[in-house]
C-alpha positions, 0 to 999 in steps of 0.5 A, a space after each residue: 463542505 464542497 472543498 472538503 468533498 472534492 479534496 476526498 475525491 482527489 485523495 481517493 486516488 490512495 485508497 484506490 492504489 492500496 486496496 488492490 488484490 494484494 490488499 485482498 490476499 493478504 487481510 484474507 490470508 491474515 484473518 484465514 490463518 490468524 482469525 482476529 489476532 493480526 488486526 493490530 498490524 493492519 490498524 497500526 499500517 492505516 495510522 502509519 499510511 496516514 502519517 507518511 501520506 501527509 508528510 509527503 503531500 506537506 513537502 510537496 505543498 511547502 517546497 513546490 517540488 516532488 521528492 525526487 527533485 529534493 534528493 537531488 537538490 539536497 545532494 542524495 548519492 546518485 545510488 540511493 536515488 537509483 535504489 528508490 527507482 528500481 525498487 518502485 519499478 520492481 514493486 509496481 511491476 510485480 504489483 501490476 501483475 497481481 492487479 491484472 490477475 486479481 482482476 481477471 479472477 474476479 470476473 471469471 469467479 462468477 462468469 465463463 467468459 474466456 480470461 484473454 478476452 477479460 485480460 484485454 478488456 482490462 488493459 484497454 481501459 486501464 489504458 484509455 484512463 492513463 492516457 489522460 494524464 490527468 490526475 483529477 480525472 483519473 482520481 473522480 474515476 477511481 472514487 467511484 470504483 472505491 466506492 462500489 468495491 466498499 460496498 461490495 466487501 462492507 456487505 460481505 462482511 455484515 453478513 458474518 457473526 463477529 466474535 467481538 471480545 476476539 476483535 478488540 482483543 487483536 486490535 489492541 494486543 499486538 502478537 507475533 503468532 508461529 508463520 505470522 511475521 511474514 503476513 504482518 510485514 505483507 499488511 505493513 507492505 501492502 497497505 503503505 505501499 512505498 510507491 504510493 508516497 511518490 504518487 501522492 507527493 507528485 499531484 499537483 493541487 491548490 488545496 490547503 493543509 485543513 482540506 487536504 488533511 480532511 480528504 486524506 484522513 476520510 480517504 485513507 480511514 474508508 480504505 481501512 475500513 474495507 481492509 477490515 472488512 476483507 480480514 473479517 471475511 477471511 476468518 469465515 474460510 475453511 481448508 486451503 485459502 483461496 479466491 474460489 474458496 471465499 467465492 464458495 463461502 457467500 456463494 453457498 448462502 446466496 448467489 448475490 454474496 459471490 457476486 458481491 466478492 467478484 465485484 469486489 475483487 474486479 474493481 480492486 484489480 482494475 483501479 490498481 491496475 491503473 495506480 501502479 503504472 501511474 505511480 512508477 511513471 511519477 516516481 521517475 519523473 520526480 527522481 530523474 526531473 522532468 528535463 530527462 523523464 519527459 512526456 514520452 518517457 512517462 508514457 513508455 514507463 506506464 506502458 510497459 509495467 501494464 504490457 508486463 502484467 497483461 503478459 502475466 495474466 495471459 501467461 496464467 500465473 497464479 496471482 497469490 504467490 506474486 502478491 505476497 512476495 511483493 508486499 514482503 519486499 515492499 514491507 522491507 524497503 518501508 524503513 528507507 522511504 520512512 528515514 527519507 521523508 522524516 529527514 526531509 521535513 526537517 530541512 530549513 532550507 526547503 520546508 518553511 516552518 509553517 509545513 513541518 511537523 509538530 511534536 505529535 507528527 514527529 513523534 507518530 513519525 519515530 513510532 512508524 519508523 521503529 516499527 518497520 526497522 523493528 520487522 525489517 530486522 525481525 524478519 532477517 534474523 528470523 531468515 538467518 536462524 532458519 540457515 545456523 539454528 542458534 537457540 540464543 537467536 530463537 529464544 531472544 530474537 524478539 528482544 534483539 530486534 526491538 534494542 537494534 531498532 531502538 539504537 537506530 531509531 534513537 541515533 536518527 533522532 539524536 542526529 536529526 536534532 543535532 543538525 537543526 
């Protein structure tokens, strides 16, 4: 039992990474704009996160190599490696701005402290933690923050009257409401988060497969419960969505409720302000190799991201547009990352048979790939049709996206099995 508890604490870094101000913003907006109808997208995101993170960690356990090093060994084109790194770098930088701004908002909602002082304190705290450069210590610190954040948001959700009929309908009946596609993609992007796959893959540990899977599952499920609580909280907001609107909704009931939200938002921002720079540095080390990406470059990378995020906060940029943009872009990058993971785990020369996917994981991973491609294509077709306004596309975009995605996945599956 002790080893399983240690595993939960270690992998709590994953839930800390994806439960940031982006998750709070996107999940709350989903509840605010669409009530319970997008719960299915959130539940899919949680399941997909586990499937992809488990594959990513298993690749590391099987090969004893980081993801980027494997791409080089398997002779992936250099342009793909560079694309991955700059995509991760952009995502982490965009997230970091939102993370710090979100953490600052959590404090300023309940106090009158100077924004610059709060920003400086958050950055110094994040820098001190990152400077340890010891994943296990960082995981323990983040595990405590996630637990505190979870109690805050779950406590708020328990105060609400939930329409259970709509709740279960939204959980098991996929729907694509008008103007909801960008929120669906953002929900998936904010939960799976491509850079977190490098973060998990870059963690060195000596756990068994059983302990790893247990710890990862508990961590991700708990993170999913927090996200679900935030979506439920969002359903109660009236008028224009904002952090202040959430604060007012619960502050009108009692001061403790408003403090809970401020505390949860602060914890989410601080934990993700630590994991985003860490993930970018790990991705750089992974993709460029330890010989090139030494400790100095590792530190320069996380310091740069932390400083850029701090600059956004000092300039008082509005956090919500930045966060939503980052989630949507990352949601579009997911198909590429998913294809790479599924392809690598099937390579006999680097993955021993006991670490390869079983039939169930294979099926789940292909379903995840299909949904990621489907949503990406649907978003592209919708954006294209907004410019050319073709009636056929408007009426059949879901069917077209579904068929095209099926053909892509079928071709990938056929080629994948043919190469074995």
